[in-house]
Structures are given as structure tokens and as C-alpha cells.
Backbone as XML, in Angstrom:
<?xml version="1.0"?>
<chain id="A" units="angstrom">
  <residue number="1" name="MET">
    <atom name="N" x="-168.585" y="-40.633" z="6.748"/>
    <atom name="CA" x="-168.714" y="-41.849" z="7.591"/>
    <atom name="C" x="-169.800" y="-41.471" z="8.826"/>
  </residue>
  <residue number="2" name="SER">
    <atom name="N" x="-170.744" y="-42.285" z="8.901"/>
    <atom name="CA" x="-171.796" y="-42.148" z="9.959"/>
    <atom name="C" x="-171.921" y="-43.201" z="11.028"/>
  </residue>
  <residue number="3" name="GLU">
    <atom name="N" x="-170.739" y="-44.112" z="10.872"/>
    <atom name="CA" x="-170.660" y="-45.010" z="11.941"/>
    <atom name="C" x="-169.633" y="-44.453" z="13.113"/>
  </residue>
  <residue number="4" name="PRO">
    <atom name="N" x="-170.144" y="-45.140" z="14.270"/>
    <atom name="CA" x="-169.316" y="-44.654" z="15.695"/>
    <atom name="C" x="-167.943" y="-45.383" z="15.471"/>
  </residue>
  <residue number="5" name="TYR">
    <atom name="N" x="-166.924" y="-44.736" z="15.736"/>
    <atom name="CA" x="-165.542" y="-45.489" z="15.727"/>
    <atom name="C" x="-164.692" y="-45.476" z="17.006"/>
  </residue>
  <residue number="6" name="ILE">
    <atom name="N" x="-164.088" y="-46.459" z="17.058"/>
    <atom name="CA" x="-162.872" y="-46.436" z="18.327"/>
    <atom name="C" x="-162.170" y="-47.368" z="18.119"/>
  </residue>
  <residue number="7" name="ARG">
    <atom name="N" x="-160.838" y="-47.197" z="18.440"/>
    <atom name="CA" x="-159.930" y="-48.390" z="18.206"/>
    <atom name="C" x="-158.818" y="-48.095" z="19.744"/>
  </residue>
  <residue number="8" name="LYS">
    <atom name="N" x="-158.516" y="-49.131" z="20.297"/>
    <atom name="CA" x="-157.869" y="-49.071" z="21.612"/>
    <atom name="C" x="-156.482" y="-49.590" z="21.133"/>
  </residue>
  <residue number="9" name="MET">
    <atom name="N" x="-155.501" y="-48.774" z="21.843"/>
    <atom name="CA" x="-154.034" y="-49.152" z="21.563"/>
    <atom name="C" x="-153.418" y="-49.320" z="23.127"/>
  </residue>
  <residue number="10" name="GLU">
    <atom name="N" x="-153.032" y="-50.595" z="23.429"/>
    <atom name="CA" x="-152.205" y="-50.950" z="24.452"/>
    <atom name="C" x="-151.061" y="-50.416" z="24.481"/>
  </residue>
  <residue number="11" name="LYS">
    <atom name="N" x="-150.693" y="-49.676" z="25.829"/>
    <atom name="CA" x="-149.281" y="-49.002" z="25.790"/>
    <atom name="C" x="-148.586" y="-49.392" z="26.974"/>
  </residue>
  <residue number="12" name="PRO">
    <atom name="N" x="-147.374" y="-49.654" z="26.946"/>
    <atom name="CA" x="-146.615" y="-49.867" z="28.647"/>
    <atom name="C" x="-146.967" y="-49.194" z="29.502"/>
  </residue>
  <residue number="13" name="TRP">
    <atom name="N" x="-147.350" y="-47.855" z="29.285"/>
    <atom name="CA" x="-148.073" y="-46.704" z="30.145"/>
    <atom name="C" x="-149.370" y="-46.603" z="30.472"/>
  </residue>
  <residue number="14" name="GLY">
    <atom name="N" x="-150.084" y="-47.208" z="29.969"/>
    <atom name="CA" x="-151.752" y="-47.453" z="30.105"/>
    <atom name="C" x="-152.241" y="-47.777" z="28.420"/>
  </residue>
  <residue number="15" name="TYR">
    <atom name="N" x="-153.002" y="-46.944" z="27.833"/>
    <atom name="CA" x="-153.615" y="-46.992" z="26.583"/>
    <atom name="C" x="-153.993" y="-45.659" z="25.914"/>
  </residue>
  <residue number="16" name="GLU">
    <atom name="N" x="-154.132" y="-45.764" z="24.730"/>
    <atom name="CA" x="-154.943" y="-44.699" z="23.749"/>
    <atom name="C" x="-156.396" y="-45.298" z="23.139"/>
  </residue>
  <residue number="17" name="LEU">
    <atom name="N" x="-157.145" y="-44.151" z="23.282"/>
    <atom name="CA" x="-158.329" y="-44.749" z="22.408"/>
    <atom name="C" x="-158.455" y="-43.497" z="21.060"/>
  </residue>
  <residue number="18" name="HIS">
    <atom name="N" x="-158.465" y="-44.032" z="20.072"/>
    <atom name="CA" x="-158.245" y="-43.398" z="18.894"/>
    <atom name="C" x="-159.776" y="-43.262" z="18.415"/>
  </residue>
  <residue number="19" name="PHE">
    <atom name="N" x="-160.278" y="-42.062" z="18.456"/>
    <atom name="CA" x="-161.744" y="-41.731" z="18.218"/>
    <atom name="C" x="-161.935" y="-41.137" z="16.466"/>
  </residue>
  <residue number="20" name="VAL">
    <atom name="N" x="-160.565" y="-41.110" z="15.972"/>
    <atom name="CA" x="-160.916" y="-40.744" z="14.607"/>
    <atom name="C" x="-160.066" y="-41.681" z="13.657"/>
  </residue>
  <residue number="21" name="PRO">
    <atom name="N" x="-160.530" y="-42.109" z="12.771"/>
    <atom name="CA" x="-159.930" y="-42.958" z="11.671"/>
    <atom name="C" x="-158.698" y="-42.512" z="11.455"/>
  </residue>
  <residue number="22" name="GLU">
    <atom name="N" x="-157.634" y="-43.476" z="10.979"/>
    <atom name="CA" x="-156.341" y="-43.011" z="10.648"/>
    <atom name="C" x="-156.390" y="-42.321" z="9.136"/>
  </residue>
  <residue number="23" name="THR">
    <atom name="N" x="-157.479" y="-42.556" z="8.373"/>
    <atom name="CA" x="-157.321" y="-41.977" z="7.104"/>
    <atom name="C" x="-157.675" y="-40.462" z="7.174"/>
  </residue>
  <residue number="24" name="PHE">
    <atom name="N" x="-158.223" y="-39.863" z="8.439"/>
    <atom name="CA" x="-158.641" y="-38.607" z="8.097"/>
    <atom name="C" x="-157.470" y="-37.665" z="7.973"/>
  </residue>
  <residue number="25" name="PRO">
    <atom name="N" x="-157.615" y="-36.386" z="7.915"/>
    <atom name="CA" x="-156.376" y="-35.495" z="7.896"/>
    <atom name="C" x="-156.000" y="-35.022" z="9.084"/>
  </residue>
  <residue number="26" name="TYR">
    <atom name="N" x="-156.513" y="-35.670" z="10.198"/>
    <atom name="CA" x="-156.070" y="-35.086" z="11.695"/>
    <atom name="C" x="-156.452" y="-36.200" z="12.577"/>
  </residue>
  <residue number="27" name="MET">
    <atom name="N" x="-155.850" y="-36.394" z="13.857"/>
    <atom name="CA" x="-155.772" y="-37.370" z="14.670"/>
    <atom name="C" x="-156.734" y="-37.121" z="15.954"/>
  </residue>
  <residue number="28" name="GLY">
    <atom name="N" x="-157.564" y="-37.989" z="16.671"/>
    <atom name="CA" x="-158.078" y="-37.627" z="18.109"/>
    <atom name="C" x="-157.765" y="-38.782" z="18.669"/>
  </residue>
  <residue number="29" name="LYS">
    <atom name="N" x="-157.148" y="-38.559" z="20.017"/>
    <atom name="CA" x="-157.275" y="-39.649" z="21.089"/>
    <atom name="C" x="-157.233" y="-39.348" z="22.269"/>
  </residue>
  <residue number="30" name="ILE">
    <atom name="N" x="-157.746" y="-40.310" z="22.881"/>
    <atom name="CA" x="-157.565" y="-40.445" z="24.872"/>
    <atom name="C" x="-156.569" y="-41.025" z="25.208"/>
  </residue>
  <residue number="31" name="LEU">
    <atom name="N" x="-155.611" y="-40.304" z="26.153"/>
    <atom name="CA" x="-154.396" y="-40.968" z="26.460"/>
    <atom name="C" x="-154.671" y="-41.456" z="27.956"/>
  </residue>
  <residue number="32" name="HIS">
    <atom name="N" x="-154.874" y="-42.733" z="28.215"/>
    <atom name="CA" x="-155.160" y="-43.062" z="29.745"/>
    <atom name="C" x="-153.381" y="-43.332" z="30.118"/>
  </residue>
  <residue number="33" name="ILE">
    <atom name="N" x="-153.080" y="-42.404" z="30.952"/>
    <atom name="CA" x="-151.680" y="-42.660" z="31.670"/>
    <atom name="C" x="-151.937" y="-43.185" z="33.157"/>
  </residue>
  <residue number="34" name="GLU">
    <atom name="N" x="-151.309" y="-44.219" z="33.558"/>
    <atom name="CA" x="-151.286" y="-44.961" z="35.054"/>
    <atom name="C" x="-150.506" y="-43.932" z="35.612"/>
  </residue>
  <residue number="35" name="ALA">
    <atom name="N" x="-150.995" y="-43.761" z="37.054"/>
    <atom name="CA" x="-149.932" y="-43.005" z="38.124"/>
    <atom name="C" x="-148.705" y="-43.623" z="38.121"/>
  </residue>
  <residue number="36" name="GLY">
    <atom name="N" x="-147.547" y="-42.427" z="37.902"/>
    <atom name="CA" x="-146.208" y="-42.845" z="37.970"/>
    <atom name="C" x="-145.682" y="-43.270" z="36.699"/>
  </residue>
  <residue number="37" name="LYS">
    <atom name="N" x="-146.188" y="-43.426" z="35.668"/>
    <atom name="CA" x="-145.872" y="-43.968" z="34.216"/>
    <atom name="C" x="-145.667" y="-42.534" z="33.496"/>
  </residue>
  <residue number="38" name="ARG">
    <atom name="N" x="-144.852" y="-42.729" z="32.618"/>
    <atom name="CA" x="-144.529" y="-41.493" z="31.718"/>
    <atom name="C" x="-144.563" y="-42.180" z="30.056"/>
  </residue>
  <residue number="39" name="LEU">
    <atom name="N" x="-144.791" y="-41.250" z="29.074"/>
    <atom name="CA" x="-144.277" y="-41.393" z="27.835"/>
    <atom name="C" x="-142.788" y="-41.052" z="27.485"/>
  </residue>
  <residue number="40" name="SER">
    <atom name="N" x="-142.709" y="-41.261" z="26.162"/>
    <atom name="CA" x="-141.083" y="-41.171" z="25.971"/>
    <atom name="C" x="-140.786" y="-39.723" z="26.014"/>
  </residue>
  <residue number="41" name="LEU">
    <atom name="N" x="-139.460" y="-39.312" z="26.298"/>
    <atom name="CA" x="-139.204" y="-38.045" z="25.906"/>
    <atom name="C" x="-138.758" y="-37.854" z="24.336"/>
  </residue>
  <residue number="42" name="GLN">
    <atom name="N" x="-139.698" y="-37.291" z="23.753"/>
    <atom name="CA" x="-139.763" y="-37.429" z="22.145"/>
    <atom name="C" x="-139.773" y="-36.133" z="21.498"/>
  </residue>
  <residue number="43" name="THR">
    <atom name="N" x="-139.377" y="-36.298" z="20.045"/>
    <atom name="CA" x="-139.725" y="-34.892" z="19.289"/>
    <atom name="C" x="-140.465" y="-35.696" z="18.318"/>
  </residue>
  <residue number="44" name="HIS">
    <atom name="N" x="-141.200" y="-34.797" z="17.157"/>
    <atom name="CA" x="-141.820" y="-35.130" z="15.962"/>
    <atom name="C" x="-141.345" y="-34.484" z="14.790"/>
  </residue>
  <residue number="45" name="ASP">
    <atom name="N" x="-141.024" y="-34.959" z="13.678"/>
    <atom name="CA" x="-140.560" y="-34.081" z="12.535"/>
    <atom name="C" x="-141.488" y="-33.514" z="11.905"/>
  </residue>
  <residue number="46" name="LYS">
    <atom name="N" x="-142.650" y="-33.935" z="11.912"/>
    <atom name="CA" x="-143.732" y="-33.438" z="11.264"/>
    <atom name="C" x="-145.053" y="-33.604" z="11.904"/>
  </residue>
  <residue number="47" name="LYS">
    <atom name="N" x="-145.265" y="-33.857" z="12.946"/>
    <atom name="CA" x="-146.564" y="-34.178" z="13.809"/>
    <atom name="C" x="-146.522" y="-33.002" z="14.599"/>
  </residue>
  <residue number="48" name="GLN">
    <atom name="N" x="-147.558" y="-32.194" z="14.835"/>
    <atom name="CA" x="-147.780" y="-31.354" z="15.934"/>
    <atom name="C" x="-149.077" y="-31.546" z="16.790"/>
  </residue>
  <residue number="49" name="GLU">
    <atom name="N" x="-148.944" y="-31.727" z="18.261"/>
    <atom name="CA" x="-149.994" y="-32.046" z="19.308"/>
    <atom name="C" x="-150.614" y="-31.068" z="20.039"/>
  </residue>
  <residue number="50" name="SER">
    <atom name="N" x="-151.968" y="-31.089" z="20.369"/>
    <atom name="CA" x="-152.465" y="-30.252" z="21.592"/>
    <atom name="C" x="-152.912" y="-31.315" z="22.348"/>
  </residue>
  <residue number="51" name="TRP">
    <atom name="N" x="-152.785" y="-30.749" z="23.820"/>
    <atom name="CA" x="-153.368" y="-31.668" z="24.742"/>
    <atom name="C" x="-154.490" y="-31.102" z="25.831"/>
  </residue>
  <residue number="52" name="PHE">
    <atom name="N" x="-155.351" y="-31.730" z="26.037"/>
    <atom name="CA" x="-156.688" y="-31.112" z="27.326"/>
    <atom name="C" x="-156.778" y="-32.160" z="28.469"/>
  </residue>
  <residue number="53" name="LEU">
    <atom name="N" x="-156.500" y="-31.905" z="29.655"/>
    <atom name="CA" x="-156.477" y="-32.776" z="30.715"/>
    <atom name="C" x="-157.877" y="-33.020" z="31.028"/>
  </residue>
  <residue number="54" name="MET">
    <atom name="N" x="-158.463" y="-34.046" z="30.849"/>
    <atom name="CA" x="-159.952" y="-34.462" z="31.132"/>
    <atom name="C" x="-159.882" y="-34.531" z="32.730"/>
  </residue>
  <residue number="55" name="LYS">
    <atom name="N" x="-159.319" y="-35.514" z="33.138"/>
    <atom name="CA" x="-159.442" y="-35.806" z="34.623"/>
    <atom name="C" x="-158.033" y="-36.544" z="35.294"/>
  </residue>
  <residue number="56" name="GLY">
    <atom name="N" x="-157.975" y="-36.311" z="36.632"/>
    <atom name="CA" x="-156.549" y="-36.784" z="37.205"/>
    <atom name="C" x="-155.472" y="-35.650" z="37.134"/>
  </residue>
  <residue number="57" name="ARG">
    <atom name="N" x="-154.460" y="-36.044" z="37.330"/>
    <atom name="CA" x="-153.235" y="-35.224" z="37.537"/>
    <atom name="C" x="-151.846" y="-35.538" z="36.725"/>
  </residue>
  <residue number="58" name="ALA">
    <atom name="N" x="-151.534" y="-34.828" z="36.056"/>
    <atom name="CA" x="-150.283" y="-34.998" z="35.015"/>
    <atom name="C" x="-149.523" y="-33.770" z="34.716"/>
  </residue>
  <residue number="59" name="LYS">
    <atom name="N" x="-148.475" y="-34.079" z="34.117"/>
    <atom name="CA" x="-147.534" y="-32.816" z="33.727"/>
    <atom name="C" x="-146.839" y="-33.247" z="32.573"/>
  </residue>
  <residue number="60" name="ILE">
    <atom name="N" x="-146.448" y="-32.160" z="32.067"/>
    <atom name="CA" x="-145.426" y="-32.197" z="30.777"/>
    <atom name="C" x="-144.338" y="-31.691" z="31.059"/>
  </residue>
  <residue number="61" name="ILE">
    <atom name="N" x="-143.391" y="-32.662" z="30.741"/>
    <atom name="CA" x="-141.719" y="-32.227" z="30.572"/>
    <atom name="C" x="-141.507" y="-31.937" z="29.126"/>
  </residue>
  <residue number="62" name="TRP">
    <atom name="N" x="-140.997" y="-30.445" z="28.888"/>
    <atom name="CA" x="-141.161" y="-30.005" z="27.549"/>
    <atom name="C" x="-140.070" y="-29.027" z="27.316"/>
  </residue>
  <residue number="63" name="ASP">
    <atom name="N" x="-139.638" y="-28.668" z="26.288"/>
    <atom name="CA" x="-138.764" y="-27.396" z="26.005"/>
    <atom name="C" x="-139.594" y="-26.044" z="26.245"/>
  </residue>
  <residue number="64" name="ASN">
    <atom name="N" x="-138.788" y="-25.246" z="26.840"/>
    <atom name="CA" x="-139.304" y="-23.833" z="26.971"/>
    <atom name="C" x="-138.889" y="-23.295" z="25.835"/>
  </residue>
  <residue number="65" name="GLU">
    <atom name="N" x="-138.842" y="-21.875" z="25.733"/>
    <atom name="CA" x="-138.447" y="-20.956" z="24.575"/>
    <atom name="C" x="-137.117" y="-20.746" z="24.558"/>
  </residue>
  <residue number="66" name="ASN">
    <atom name="N" x="-136.261" y="-21.346" z="25.536"/>
    <atom name="CA" x="-134.649" y="-21.289" z="25.503"/>
    <atom name="C" x="-134.292" y="-22.532" z="25.078"/>
  </residue>
  <residue number="67" name="GLY">
    <atom name="N" x="-134.861" y="-23.612" z="25.066"/>
    <atom name="CA" x="-134.643" y="-24.923" z="24.556"/>
    <atom name="C" x="-134.118" y="-25.726" z="25.934"/>
  </residue>
  <residue number="68" name="SER">
    <atom name="N" x="-134.573" y="-25.412" z="27.048"/>
    <atom name="CA" x="-134.497" y="-25.741" z="28.193"/>
    <atom name="C" x="-135.790" y="-26.754" z="28.904"/>
  </residue>
  <residue number="69" name="LEU">
    <atom name="N" x="-135.453" y="-28.157" z="29.242"/>
    <atom name="CA" x="-136.543" y="-28.821" z="29.632"/>
    <atom name="C" x="-137.010" y="-28.299" z="30.999"/>
  </residue>
  <residue number="70" name="ILE">
    <atom name="N" x="-138.661" y="-28.016" z="31.066"/>
    <atom name="CA" x="-139.055" y="-27.444" z="32.264"/>
    <atom name="C" x="-140.345" y="-28.680" z="32.633"/>
  </residue>
  <residue number="71" name="GLU">
    <atom name="N" x="-140.892" y="-28.472" z="33.623"/>
    <atom name="CA" x="-142.116" y="-29.219" z="33.910"/>
    <atom name="C" x="-143.396" y="-28.140" z="33.992"/>
  </residue>
  <residue number="72" name="THR">
    <atom name="N" x="-144.292" y="-28.740" z="33.512"/>
    <atom name="CA" x="-145.541" y="-27.952" z="33.731"/>
    <atom name="C" x="-146.841" y="-28.931" z="34.128"/>
  </residue>
  <residue number="73" name="GLU">
    <atom name="N" x="-147.189" y="-28.657" z="35.513"/>
    <atom name="CA" x="-148.559" y="-29.353" z="35.956"/>
    <atom name="C" x="-149.728" y="-28.980" z="35.216"/>
  </residue>
  <residue number="74" name="MET">
    <atom name="N" x="-150.369" y="-30.078" z="34.523"/>
    <atom name="CA" x="-151.355" y="-29.666" z="33.710"/>
    <atom name="C" x="-152.705" y="-29.273" z="34.639"/>
  </residue>
  <residue number="75" name="LYS">
    <atom name="N" x="-153.379" y="-28.308" z="34.109"/>
    <atom name="CA" x="-154.654" y="-27.970" z="34.759"/>
    <atom name="C" x="-155.846" y="-28.439" z="34.003"/>
  </residue>
  <residue number="76" name="GLU">
    <atom name="N" x="-156.871" y="-29.183" z="34.700"/>
    <atom name="CA" x="-158.149" y="-29.554" z="34.331"/>
    <atom name="C" x="-159.037" y="-28.198" z="33.541"/>
  </residue>
  <residue number="77" name="GLY">
    <atom name="N" x="-159.369" y="-28.627" z="32.489"/>
    <atom name="CA" x="-159.986" y="-27.655" z="31.623"/>
    <atom name="C" x="-159.093" y="-26.641" z="30.860"/>
  </residue>
  <residue number="78" name="LYS">
    <atom name="N" x="-157.979" y="-26.992" z="30.794"/>
    <atom name="CA" x="-156.997" y="-26.061" z="30.058"/>
    <atom name="C" x="-156.284" y="-26.699" z="28.898"/>
  </residue>
  <residue number="79" name="GLY">
    <atom name="N" x="-155.861" y="-26.092" z="27.781"/>
    <atom name="CA" x="-155.296" y="-26.633" z="26.637"/>
    <atom name="C" x="-153.670" y="-26.335" z="26.650"/>
  </residue>
  <residue number="80" name="TYR">
    <atom name="N" x="-152.745" y="-27.138" z="26.107"/>
    <atom name="CA" x="-151.194" y="-27.065" z="25.930"/>
    <atom name="C" x="-151.254" y="-27.677" z="24.556"/>
  </residue>
  <residue number="81" name="ALA">
    <atom name="N" x="-150.351" y="-26.820" z="23.841"/>
    <atom name="CA" x="-149.740" y="-27.187" z="22.461"/>
    <atom name="C" x="-148.265" y="-27.106" z="22.351"/>
  </residue>
  <residue number="82" name="CYS">
    <atom name="N" x="-147.916" y="-28.389" z="21.646"/>
    <atom name="CA" x="-146.826" y="-28.671" z="21.530"/>
    <atom name="C" x="-146.196" y="-28.403" z="19.958"/>
  </residue>
  <residue number="83" name="GLN">
    <atom name="N" x="-145.175" y="-27.878" z="19.487"/>
    <atom name="CA" x="-144.586" y="-27.585" z="18.363"/>
    <atom name="C" x="-143.879" y="-28.701" z="17.533"/>
  </residue>
  <residue number="84" name="ILE">
    <atom name="N" x="-143.776" y="-28.583" z="16.651"/>
    <atom name="CA" x="-142.909" y="-29.646" z="15.520"/>
    <atom name="C" x="-141.379" y="-29.383" z="15.997"/>
  </residue>
  <residue number="85" name="ASN">
    <atom name="N" x="-140.637" y="-30.733" z="16.257"/>
    <atom name="CA" x="-139.491" y="-30.582" z="16.602"/>
    <atom name="C" x="-139.237" y="-30.016" z="18.406"/>
  </residue>
  <residue number="86" name="GLN">
    <atom name="N" x="-140.329" y="-29.658" z="19.084"/>
    <atom name="CA" x="-140.022" y="-29.545" z="20.577"/>
    <atom name="C" x="-140.129" y="-30.781" z="21.238"/>
  </residue>
  <residue number="87" name="ARG">
    <atom name="N" x="-139.180" y="-30.856" z="22.197"/>
    <atom name="CA" x="-138.952" y="-32.281" z="23.122"/>
    <atom name="C" x="-140.240" y="-32.031" z="24.147"/>
  </residue>
  <residue number="88" name="HIS">
    <atom name="N" x="-140.844" y="-33.227" z="24.092"/>
    <atom name="CA" x="-141.964" y="-33.527" z="25.214"/>
    <atom name="C" x="-141.988" y="-34.638" z="25.533"/>
  </residue>
  <residue number="89" name="ARG">
    <atom name="N" x="-142.911" y="-34.711" z="26.998"/>
    <atom name="CA" x="-142.830" y="-36.070" z="27.524"/>
    <atom name="C" x="-144.440" y="-35.649" z="28.787"/>
  </residue>
  <residue number="90" name="LEU">
    <atom name="N" x="-145.213" y="-36.464" z="28.417"/>
    <atom name="CA" x="-146.365" y="-36.498" z="29.334"/>
    <atom name="C" x="-146.037" y="-37.468" z="30.535"/>
  </residue>
  <residue number="91" name="VAL">
    <atom name="N" x="-146.695" y="-37.286" z="31.792"/>
    <atom name="CA" x="-146.360" y="-37.825" z="32.996"/>
    <atom name="C" x="-147.778" y="-38.105" z="33.820"/>
  </residue>
  <residue number="92" name="GLY">
    <atom name="N" x="-148.032" y="-39.208" z="34.097"/>
    <atom name="CA" x="-149.342" y="-39.434" z="34.988"/>
    <atom name="C" x="-148.749" y="-39.014" z="36.193"/>
  </residue>
  <residue number="93" name="ILE">
    <atom name="N" x="-149.177" y="-38.361" z="37.221"/>
    <atom name="CA" x="-148.844" y="-37.806" z="38.505"/>
    <atom name="C" x="-149.894" y="-39.064" z="39.325"/>
  </residue>
  <residue number="94" name="THR">
    <atom name="N" x="-151.428" y="-38.995" z="38.863"/>
    <atom name="CA" x="-152.331" y="-40.085" z="39.113"/>
    <atom name="C" x="-152.761" y="-40.595" z="37.970"/>
  </residue>
  <residue number="95" name="ASP">
    <atom name="N" x="-153.510" y="-41.712" z="37.806"/>
    <atom name="CA" x="-154.043" y="-42.068" z="36.506"/>
    <atom name="C" x="-154.819" y="-40.990" z="35.988"/>
  </residue>
  <residue number="96" name="CYS">
    <atom name="N" x="-154.866" y="-40.717" z="34.842"/>
    <atom name="CA" x="-155.432" y="-39.546" z="34.529"/>
    <atom name="C" x="-155.879" y="-39.947" z="32.765"/>
  </residue>
  <residue number="97" name="ASP">
    <atom name="N" x="-156.580" y="-38.849" z="32.218"/>
    <atom name="CA" x="-156.876" y="-38.877" z="31.050"/>
    <atom name="C" x="-156.980" y="-37.689" z="30.258"/>
  </residue>
  <residue number="98" name="ILE">
    <atom name="N" x="-156.172" y="-37.673" z="29.154"/>
    <atom name="CA" x="-155.795" y="-36.754" z="28.456"/>
    <atom name="C" x="-156.315" y="-36.557" z="26.978"/>
  </residue>
  <residue number="99" name="ILE">
    <atom name="N" x="-157.019" y="-35.566" z="26.577"/>
    <atom name="CA" x="-157.244" y="-35.581" z="25.185"/>
    <atom name="C" x="-156.266" y="-35.252" z="24.222"/>
  </residue>
  <residue number="100" name="GLU">
    <atom name="N" x="-155.938" y="-36.008" z="23.252"/>
    <atom name="CA" x="-154.810" y="-35.256" z="22.355"/>
    <atom name="C" x="-155.412" y="-35.148" z="20.792"/>
  </residue>
  <residue number="101" name="VAL">
    <atom name="N" x="-155.336" y="-33.978" z="20.325"/>
    <atom name="CA" x="-155.424" y="-34.000" z="19.012"/>
    <atom name="C" x="-154.136" y="-33.302" z="18.359"/>
  </residue>
  <residue number="102" name="SER">
    <atom name="N" x="-154.125" y="-33.980" z="17.033"/>
    <atom name="CA" x="-152.807" y="-33.648" z="16.523"/>
    <atom name="C" x="-153.019" y="-33.710" z="14.801"/>
  </residue>
  <residue number="103" name="THR">
    <atom name="N" x="-151.811" y="-33.365" z="14.231"/>
    <atom name="CA" x="-151.812" y="-33.614" z="12.891"/>
    <atom name="C" x="-151.754" y="-34.949" z="12.697"/>
  </residue>
  <residue number="104" name="PRO">
    <atom name="N" x="-151.808" y="-35.536" z="11.207"/>
    <atom name="CA" x="-151.977" y="-36.906" z="11.000"/>
    <atom name="C" x="-150.656" y="-37.873" z="11.681"/>
  </residue>
  <residue number="105" name="GLU">
    <atom name="N" x="-150.764" y="-39.069" z="11.950"/>
    <atom name="CA" x="-149.721" y="-39.637" z="12.475"/>
    <atom name="C" x="-148.783" y="-39.882" z="11.156"/>
  </residue>
  <residue number="106" name="GLN">
    <atom name="N" x="-147.704" y="-39.006" z="11.292"/>
    <atom name="CA" x="-146.947" y="-39.072" z="10.050"/>
    <atom name="C" x="-145.260" y="-38.735" z="10.322"/>
  </residue>
  <residue number="107" name="GLY">
    <atom name="N" x="-144.458" y="-39.074" z="9.547"/>
    <atom name="CA" x="-142.947" y="-38.559" z="9.746"/>
    <atom name="C" x="-142.463" y="-39.472" z="10.863"/>
  </residue>
  <residue number="108" name="THR">
    <atom name="N" x="-141.379" y="-38.873" z="11.662"/>
    <atom name="CA" x="-140.596" y="-39.940" z="12.478"/>
    <atom name="C" x="-141.028" y="-39.094" z="13.968"/>
  </residue>
  <residue number="109" name="THR">
    <atom name="N" x="-141.153" y="-40.353" z="14.975"/>
    <atom name="CA" x="-141.202" y="-40.027" z="16.346"/>
    <atom name="C" x="-139.784" y="-40.406" z="16.716"/>
  </residue>
  <residue number="110" name="TYR">
    <atom name="N" x="-138.894" y="-39.408" z="16.998"/>
    <atom name="CA" x="-137.622" y="-39.809" z="17.688"/>
    <atom name="C" x="-137.726" y="-39.875" z="19.348"/>
  </residue>
  <residue number="111" name="ARG">
    <atom name="N" x="-137.413" y="-41.072" z="19.779"/>
    <atom name="CA" x="-137.806" y="-41.322" z="21.127"/>
    <atom name="C" x="-136.299" y="-40.789" z="21.959"/>
  </residue>
  <residue number="112" name="LEU">
    <atom name="N" x="-136.001" y="-39.925" z="22.404"/>
    <atom name="CA" x="-134.816" y="-39.438" z="22.992"/>
    <atom name="C" x="-134.427" y="-40.345" z="24.200"/>
  </residue>
  <residue number="113" name="GLU">
    <atom name="N" x="-135.585" y="-40.384" z="25.112"/>
    <atom name="CA" x="-135.195" y="-41.515" z="26.425"/>
    <atom name="C" x="-136.825" y="-42.301" z="26.522"/>
  </residue>
  <residue number="114" name="ASP">
    <atom name="N" x="-136.695" y="-43.594" z="26.408"/>
    <atom name="CA" x="-137.972" y="-44.177" z="26.511"/>
    <atom name="C" x="-137.658" y="-45.182" z="28.065"/>
  </residue>
  <residue number="115" name="ASP">
    <atom name="N" x="-138.757" y="-45.545" z="29.090"/>
    <atom name="CA" x="-138.415" y="-46.335" z="30.162"/>
    <atom name="C" x="-138.745" y="-47.570" z="29.639"/>
  </residue>
  <residue number="116" name="TYR">
    <atom name="N" x="-139.450" y="-47.881" z="28.413"/>
    <atom name="CA" x="-139.859" y="-49.187" z="28.100"/>
    <atom name="C" x="-138.603" y="-49.787" z="26.651"/>
  </residue>
  <residue number="117" name="GLY">
    <atom name="N" x="-137.643" y="-48.901" z="26.578"/>
    <atom name="CA" x="-136.731" y="-49.324" z="25.676"/>
    <atom name="C" x="-137.240" y="-49.662" z="24.080"/>
  </residue>
  <residue number="118" name="ARG">
    <atom name="N" x="-138.223" y="-48.838" z="23.833"/>
    <atom name="CA" x="-138.855" y="-48.784" z="22.542"/>
    <atom name="C" x="-138.052" y="-47.843" z="21.492"/>
  </residue>
  <residue number="119" name="PRO">
    <atom name="N" x="-138.000" y="-48.453" z="20.317"/>
    <atom name="CA" x="-137.079" y="-47.604" z="19.147"/>
    <atom name="C" x="-137.870" y="-46.507" z="18.711"/>
  </residue>
  <residue number="120" name="ASP">
    <atom name="N" x="-137.257" y="-45.530" z="17.958"/>
    <atom name="CA" x="-137.782" y="-44.332" z="17.087"/>
    <atom name="C" x="-139.228" y="-45.173" z="16.232"/>
  </residue>
  <residue number="121" name="GLU">
    <atom name="N" x="-140.015" y="-44.466" z="16.198"/>
    <atom name="CA" x="-141.320" y="-44.477" z="14.954"/>
    <atom name="C" x="-141.237" y="-44.326" z="13.853"/>
  </residue>
  <residue number="122" name="HIS">
    <atom name="N" x="-141.260" y="-44.615" z="12.867"/>
    <atom name="CA" x="-141.359" y="-44.334" z="11.456"/>
    <atom name="C" x="-142.819" y="-44.508" z="11.045"/>
  </residue>
  <residue number="123" name="LEU">
    <atom name="N" x="-143.372" y="-43.553" z="10.353"/>
    <atom name="CA" x="-144.797" y="-43.563" z="9.888"/>
    <atom name="C" x="-144.969" y="-42.906" z="8.658"/>
  </residue>
</chain>
């Protein structure tokens, strides 16, 4: 594929810019999270994700090694990785942009808490 690609997906917390076509064996996207908004507290049964804070301030609420939820303020220029079945949630402290790379959009996203009342997502 030699043509540029972008797909914007509106979300209640901001938007996603997918820069990798869904037919590829991996996914790449930019998450724009508005200040004070947060993604679902969720787990994935097949998908694994990593994040990189490009600009702004954000935090991750996620399971530590003991299975307790902790908050980690992200640092610009640093990467963070989430394991399969690890509970996690991204939160915009200010408007922020985060690069997310992951295994393909597959399996089920279990939304344990969602500010917008969305159901689990089955792919």
C-alpha cells in the first residue's frame, strides 16, 4: 500500500485517528482525549496495547502487579505497555494526544465502568 491513510473515529471523550488500515496485523492510532474526560475502565481478552504521550498531560489507571488499581501520570517521551486482561483506563488531565499501538482489533473489550453507558465491544 503506497497511499496515505487516515480514519477519524469520533468518541465521547474526544477522537481517534487510525493511521494503519484495519486489514493490517497490527493497529496504530492517535487518541485525542479532552481535559477531564476518560476512556472506559476495560480489559481485553486478545488485544495488547502500548501508549506514548505526545503532548499534554494524561494518566493511566491500571492494575499493578498485585491486581490493585493505581494511577500513573504519563511522562512525555516515555512508553507504557498494557498486558492482555490487565484492567486499564486513560484519562486526560489536559487536552492530550497519545499514540497507541496494539495487536489487531480483535476479541472482546470488556467495559467494567464507562462514563458514557457503552456496552462491551465484540470484534
